[in-house]
C-alpha positions, 0 to 999 in steps of 0.5 A: 063627188056628185050629189043628186039634185032634187027640188028640196035640195035645190031650194036649200041650196039657193037659200044657202047661197043667198044667205052666205053671199056666195054665188057658187053652191060649192062655195056656199056649202063649204062656208056652211060646213066650216061654220057648223064645224066651228060651232059644234067643236070636238074635232081637232082642228076647230077646238071646243066649239062656239056653242060649248064656249057659249054655254061654259060662259053662260053658266059661269057668269050666270047670264050673257048679254047680247053683245056678249053672245054675238062675240062668241058666236061670231066667226069669219064664215058667218059674221054675227053682230049685235046692234041695238037702236032706241027711239023715243015715241011721239011726245 
């Protein structure tokens, strides 16, 4: 299969390669497609979907913390983590 290259697509694919850490466009597209399907769900191979899980958990608990959200959205194709740092200003 051939996908016609355009200036917009070239920039999009370059950004996708950078964002996914994949050197090849085909690998970056595969990774992005898998992540999208895991987020969306409703396809037998991917289950309910992380977005629906996130919404269900938020409704059940009333709210979620940033670490809880990161844990739900974390996938091998695109790791999601939460890190909090704090500092005290000058005294």
